[in-house]
N, C-alpha and C positions, 0 to 999 in steps of 0.2 A: 503493499499501499504506500502510495506517495500522497504528497500534497501539490496539488495543481490549482493555479490561478486564472481565472478567466477575466478578462478586463472587457467588461460591457454587459450589461443584463437587459438587451434586446432579445428578440425572438432567437437568434442563432446562439448567442450568449447563453440563454438559460436552456436550450435544446442541448448544446455543448456539455453543459454543467449535468444534465441527466445521463446523456451517454457517458461520458468519464466515471461519474459515479458507480454506474453499472459494471464498469470495470474493475471497481474495488478501490476506486483513488478517493480521497478527501479533496473537495472540489469548494474554494472560495471565490465566489463572484463579486468583483467590484463594479459597481454601478456610478456614474458620473453623477445621476440626479439623485435628490434624497429620496423618493419614491420609486419602487418598482412600478413601471405602469406604461404602455405602448400608446402612444400617441399616433393618429391618423385615422383613416375612412377604411374603405373596402379594400380586402384583398383577395386575389383567385388562387385555389388551391387545385392543383392537377394531380392525377392518382400517385406520381411519384412522391408528392409531399406525403400522401398518407402512408405510402411504403416506410418511409421515415418514422412518421408520427407513432404507427402503430408498434415499430421497434423500440421507441421510446415509452410505450404504454399509456399515450394520451389520444390514440387515435380516435378512439369511442366518444371521448368527451368533446374533440372538436367536429366531429360529425355531428353529434346531437344538436350544436350550435350553428350549423351550417344552413345554407339554402342551396339544396340539391338541384342544380340548375338543368333545364331540357334540352337546350343547346347553344351555342355560341353562333350569333347570326351577324353576318356581315353585310352592311348596307350601303348603297350609294348615297352619300351624306346631302348630295346637290339634286338627285332627281326623286330621292324618296324610296327607289327600289331596292327590292332584296337582292344580294349578288349570290349569296351562298349562306349554307347553315351546315353546322356538323352538329347532329344528333348526339347527346350525351348519357342518354338512357340505356336500355337495356344490353344493344349492341357493343357498343363503347365501354360500358362498365365490365360486361364480361372479357373484352380484348384485354381491358389493362389491370381489371383487377381491383378496381377502387372507383368511386366516382371523381367529379368534377364538380368543385363547389366554389361557393361564394361567402364570404365571413367578414363582417367588423373586424379589425385587426385586433381588437381586445378579446375576440371570441375564439381567437388563436392563441393569443400571448397567456390567456387567464390559466388554461390546462397545464401551460406549461410553467407558470407560475406556480398553481397550487402542487403540482408534482415535485417542483423542487423544495418547496415549503415542507413537503413533508417527507422528503428524502432523507435520512439520517447522513449523509455524507455531504451535503452541499450546505455550505452557508452564504448566505446574501446580506452583503453590505451596501448601503447606499451613501450617497453623498462622497464617494471615493473616485475621482476623477485621476486613471493612470495616465502620467505625463512620461513616463522613460522607464527603462529597465536596464540593469546590470547584470553579467552572468561571471560567475566565478567559482572554482572547486565544485563543479559538477551541481550547481544550483544555479536560480536565477532570481532576482529581486524585483518587483515593480515599486514604483514610487508614485504617491499620488501628489495631487497639487496643495494638498495639506502640508506635505511633509511626512506622511506614514510610509513604513516599507513593509512588504509582504513578500515573503521569500517561499520558494517551492521547487518542486523539480521539474516544472514547465511553466511557460506563461502563454496563455491562447488569446491572441488579439481580436476579439469579437466587437470592436468598439466602433463599428461603422465606416463609412466612406472617406470621413477626416481622421481615421485611425491614427491616434498618438503612436500607437505601437508600429504600425506601418511606416511612420513617417521616419522612424528611426531605422528601422529594418530595411527599408527600401531608399528612404529620402528622394520620392519620386514627386515631390510637390503636390499641389492642389489638384483636386478633380478636373477632370475635364467638362467645360460647360457645353452643353450639346447644341445649344441656340434654341430648345424647345420650352414655351413657357405652358404648364398645366394650372389648369383652374379646378379646384374641387369644392363639392358642397354635398351635404347630406341632408335629405329632408324626411320628414314623416310621411309612410306611404299613404295614410288617410287623405294627404292634399294630392294625392296623384289619382286623375280620373282612372276611373274603372278599364278604359279601353287600351289603358297604357301600362297598365299591370303585368309586364310581363316575366315570366320566369326564366329569363335567357341574360346572357351576357350579349348585350349589343352594342357594335359598333357601326358608327357612320363615317365614312372615310370621305374627305373632301381635299382640295387643290390647298396643301401647306397646311392641314389641319384634320383632326378627327375628335369625333366625341363617343363616349362608353357610358353606359350606364348597366346598373344590375341590383336588385335587390338584395339588402344585408339585413342583419339582426333580427333573424328569425322570420324575416319578410316583413318587419314592421319599419323598413327605412329604405328609401331609392339612394344609392349612391351615384352620384354625376361627376364625372372626369372630363373635361374638355382641354385639347392640347393645340396649340398654335405654333408652328415652325416659324417664329420671328425674329430668328436671329439674334436673339438676348446674349448677352455677353457678362451680365452681373449675375453673381449667385443671389438668388430669393429662395429663403425658406419660411413659408406659411404667412406671408404677407396678406393682410385683409384688402379685397378689391371690392369696388362697387358692382353690384348688378348690372346697371347699364354698360359699364366698362367691358363686361364679359361678354354680354350678348352682342355689343360693337365688334367684337373680335371676330365673330362667326356670320357674317352678313349673309351668306350662301346658303344656310342650313334649309333643307327642304321642311315643309308644313309640319309634320308630324315630328321630326326632331327639333324643331322651333320650340314646341309646346312642351317639350321635356325640357329643354334649356331652360326656358323661361319660367319653370319652376323652382330654380335653384336661389337660393337666400344665403346669406352670411360668406360669400365665398372668399378663398383664400388660394394665393397663387404660389407656384414654387417653379424655379427653371432649374431643367433637370440635368444632370451630371453624372458622368460615370468615369471608370478609367480604361487604359487599353490593357489587355490581358498581360499577364508577366508569369514567368516561368516558374519564379522562386518565391515562396511564402514563407521559409523558414530560416531561422538563425540559430542553431544549436538547438537550445531547450525552448526556442519560443517559435510559435508558427501563428498564422493570420487564418480567419475563417469568414464565411460572409461575406458581406460588404467590405469587410477591411481586406478579404483577397481578393474579391472578382464585383466590383459593384458593376451593374447593369442597368439600363434604361427599362422602364416598365411593359416595353410592348411585346415582350414573349410570356409576360405575368409569371416570370420563373424567379425572381430576386429570395423571397422566402423559401421555396421548394429547394434553389439550390444551398442556401443555409441549412436546411433540416439535413438534406443529405449530407452535407459536410460533416456534421455534428456525429452523424450516426458512423459514418466511416472513421471519423478521427477516435470515437469511443471504443470501436472495434480495435483498431490499431494500438489503442493504449492499454490493453491487456496484456501488460508485460510491466517487469520492474522498472524502478527509477532508473538504473543504469541503461537500460534500452531505448528510453525515450527520444533522445536525438536522431536515431536512426528509423524510429517509427514514424516521426514527424516526417522525416524526409520521404517514408514511402507514402504517407498521406498526401501531401503535396503531388508527389508523383503520380498518385491515382485520381487525384481530383481535377488537376489543372488542365488536361485537354478538354474535358466536358465542358467546364466553366468557361474556358475561354470560348470554346464554339458559341455556347449559350449568349455570351454578352455580344458577340459580334453579329448572331442572329438577331439578337433585339435590336441591334443599330439598324440592320438591314431593313427589318420589318417597319421602321419608324420612316424610314425614306422611300424603299420602293414599293411596299404594301400598302400603307396608310395615306401617305401624303401625295402620291403623282398628282397630274393635271392633265388635263386635255386626252393626247393619243393614249399616252401611259397610263392614265386610268382606263381609259377603253379597253387596252389590253389585260390590263390586270383583271378587270371585271369577267373579260371574256374567260382569262385563264381558271379564275375561281370556280365561275358557273360551270365550266366543263367538267369539275371533279365530282365523283361521286363519295358517298359517305365514306365507303372502304378508302376511298383515294385519299381522302382529307385523313382518316385515321394513318394511313400510311405516312403522310407527312410529319405527323407529331409522334408517331411511334417511338422514335430515338428520345424523345424529351418526356413524354407522358408515360410511356413504358418502361424505360430504362429500370432495371434492378439496382440496389445499392449493395448487393450480396448477402 
């Protein structure tokens, strides 16, 4: 048994703590904020996320909180016509072994948090922002903003896209600004007209923009997310914006999409960021996980799924003695980097070639998608949704 430190108490950090504790180690999670809580609105979970959640022992609790979606629907956002739809019911679940669901982020986070609190080998400490680390004599120490020092056999940096652990490990600067601004709102479902209460993840694609909506909170809320390719160059995180501003950014929306967007209130904006894939996430007894290792744009809806996969693979690798940890971290890195790099790059490509083209490029996209059968659509996503984590 060894003492392992996890920097970051988000989805990836808590999943890592659970997985590592299941390998027999004691885990201390250091979270920068005072409270362990997950901010944000909706999140999509494909079957590969549930393969990981089941291994962590929380899959059923997340399923119980989730909305089990009937289909992924792709619409032409200017004409209002349906282009393609991928059914997510019996045939999909049979092929991939688990459902495709949508949840409020808290409905994924809370089961992980409850499981960590119940695990005798996990300690959760808030108000501890890790700023740097130091290794010596087969140990690693994490230092916090307040000057505290925590020492163990390994440090896992799960501290997000602006990770302090990554900054020291790779020194690769700030995240890459995508030039895309996303506007988010969550509204009560009771405010949504009956004819617009669809049990789908629906995406309306237009020239240099797209708009996504789906139910969350057990169907009691509607999550709205509208994205504009506007060449943004400044990092923005959760800035409040007026409703009129949001509506003005999407003037060519079709009638039905406009009705849905018009329902939004208390909008907030973010400028989306990611990083280029890297091959090395480790430094001796230090390794990165989730957004600290491979932050990606939301267009493949796989950021949380990849972090959950990371956690389960890492936990399995650390079923070892303290002496073997550095080489096991290298194996974890080698086993995860190709899959996560591919997902990062596919997410970028989806945001440009699939969601935002105009004119002839948009017509060609529509023709390509419309020609695909349900089985062919399943084949397209099989490498991602159906992948096994071993």
